[in-house]
N, C-alpha and C positions, 0 to 999 in steps of 0.2 A: 314897286313890289308886286309880284304876280298875284293873280286872284286867289289861288289856292293857299298861298302863304298868308294873305290878308284874312282869309276865312279862319284859318287856324288861330291866328293871333287874336282876332275878334272874339272867337268863341272862348278862348282861354281867359282873356281879360274880363269878359262878361261874367263868366262863372266865378272867377276869383274875386272880383269886385263885389259881386252880389253877396259873397260870403264874408266880406270884411266888415268889421264894426265901423260905424260912422266916426270919422275923426282919427282912425287908427293911423299910426305913423307909416306902416308898411302893410301891403296886402298879406293876408294869411296864406300860407302855402296851400295849394290845392289838395283836397282830401282825395282818397281813392274813389269815393262816390262822385266827386266833381270831375275827376279825370275820366271816369267811365261815361259821365254825361257829355263831356267834350267829345270823346271818341264817338259816341252815338250820334251827336249832331253832325260831326264831320262825315261819318259813315253814310248817314242818310242823305246828306247834301251831295256827296260824290255819286251815290247811286242815282240821284235825280238829275245830276249835271255831269255826265261822263266827259263832256268837253273840257272840264277843268283839268282832268287827268291828262287829256291829250295836250292841253296847253303846257302843263307842267313838264311832260316828257319832251315836248318840242323845245322848250326853253333849256332843259337840261342838255339835250343834244347840241343845241347851238352853243352853249357854254363850253361843253367838252370840245367841240370843233374849234372854237376860238382859242381855248387853252392849248390844244394840240398844235395849232398853227403858230401860236406865239412861241411855244417851246421848240418847235422845229426851226423857226427862224433864228432863235438864239443859238441853237446847236450848230446850224449851218454857218453862222457868223464866227463861232468859236473854232470851227474846224475847217475853215475855208481853204487853208493851204493844203492840208492833207487830202481834201476832196478834189481840188482843182489843179494843184501844182506839185504833186508828188512825182519826182523825176523817174521813179521806178514803175509808175503806172502807165500802161500803153494808152496812146491817144490816137484817135482816127479822125477822119474828116479833115477840116481845115484847122491846123494847129493854132492859127491866129484868128479864128472865127469870132464873130460878134456875139454869139450865144453858145452856151455849152450844155450838153446833156451828159449826165453821169448815170451809168447803169450798173447796179449790183445784180449779178446774174449767176446762174449755175447751169452747166452744160447738160445736166440731167433734168432740168426744169422744162416741162412741156409748155408752160405759159411763156417762158422766155423764147422758146422756139416759135410759138404762135405769133409773137409780136415782131420777130426778127424781120420778116418781109417788109413791114411798115417802116422799120428803122433803116433798112437798106434803101428803100425808096426815098425816104426823107433825106438821107445823105446824098443821094444822087440829085435830088431836086434843089437842095439848099447848099450851095457851095460856100456859104459863110457860117456853117455849123461845125462846131468842135464836139467830138465825142470822146468821153473818158470811160474806159473799160475797167470796172472794178470786179475782179474775180472774187466770187463769194460762194465757195463750194460747201453747201450746207446739207446736201441730200445724199451723202454717203461717200464711201472710200473712192469709188470710181470718179466722182466729181472732183475729189482732191487731186487724183492723178491727172485728170484732164486739165485742171487749173494749173498745175505745175508744168505740164507740157506746153500750155499756152504761153506762160511767162518765159519758159525756156525758148520757145519759138521766137519770142520777141528779140532774143539775143542774136538770132540769125536773120532778123529783119523780115520775118514772115508771120508776125502775130495775126494780122487781119486775115491773111489767107487761111491760117489754121483755124482761127475763130469762126469764120464763115463756114468752113467745111464741117466743123464740129456741130454748128448750129443746124446744119442740113441733115445730120444723122437722126434717124427716127427710131424711137424705142430705146430699150436699155443697151448699154455698151459696156465692154470690158477693156482691159489694158491692151489686148491685141488690136481691138478696133481703134483705139486712140493712136497707136503706133502706125496702123494702116493709114489712117487719115493724115498723120504727120508725113508719112512717106509720099502720099499722093500729092502733097503741095510742095514737095521738093526739099523737105527738111533732112539734114544729116542726122540720122537716128542715133548714131553713137554719141555724137556731140549733144544731141537733145537729152539723152538719158543722163549724161554727166551734169548738164546744166540744171536739170530738174532737181538734183540733189544739192544744188548750190545754196549756201546760207542766205544769199540775197533773195532767192525765190521764197524760202521759208519766211523770211522777214516781211516780204511784201504781202503774203497771205495773212500773216498774223496782224499786220497793220490794217488790212482791210476788215478783219474781224473786229478789231478794236474800234475802228471808225464806224462800222455798222452799229455796234452797240451804243456808241456815243450819239448816233443819230436816230436811235430806236428803230433801226431797220432789222427786221426779223425774217422776211421772206423774199422770194425772187419771183418775177423781177421787181425791183424797186428803182425808180428814177428820181433824180434830183435835177430840176429845171428851174433856173433862177432861184427864187426864194421858196420853192415848193418841193416837198417830198411826196412823191406819188407812188403808192404801192400798187402792184398788180399790173397785168397787161393793159395797155392803153392803145386806142386806135389812132390812126394817122391824123384825123381831124383834130382830136384833142391834143396830140403832140404838137401840131402846128399852132394851136391856140396858146399853149403854154410857152412855146418858144417866142411867139410874138409878144406875149406879156413880159417875158424875160428881157426882151430888147427895148421895151418901153422905158424911157428915162424915169 
């Protein structure tokens, strides 16, 4: 039991027992005066020993972190197929790789674009790495159009070319810019626009949203590597560390 909890319990027991008649079957409930006395004891102690509060906060943070990790691992196990083996989800790198990175991203997200060079470098260095692209357009209507275009580009075998080109776009973009990028990587624009309206594209985006909610993913970028859910941009060194851990039996 942590020190601060022992302190509270000890103060309460002393105050209650002191007020109980000798031989009473049960301690009498604390009176308002006794409760105020307990609060005063605790208040004075904490003022004199602030390290107790620091210990309590540290323990609370550790418990929250343990709980979050346990919940994340349960969710990952429950949704493993949707996460790693959805046939509608684009896959890059080595499809038979010994480790997998899943990224939930948005083409309007500056942090996604900031981490993109590290991801590209990683895929060039590690030929046994599988990469799963989860379109997660949460930053506005332009993001949705771009995600639809990316999934439609996959039908023409140019998903990664379009993805990389969109990640290279800096600043806000509109529909015209999305189609300009699509044309620049050799996509048939008429077919692209038809495919963007396909029910399968809508179903894939909806499935990604449902999966993100199940995994408690709210922002971009968010990575899933092995048994870890990692929110936010992450540098190359930490990516490599997490991949190595995922490969460890």
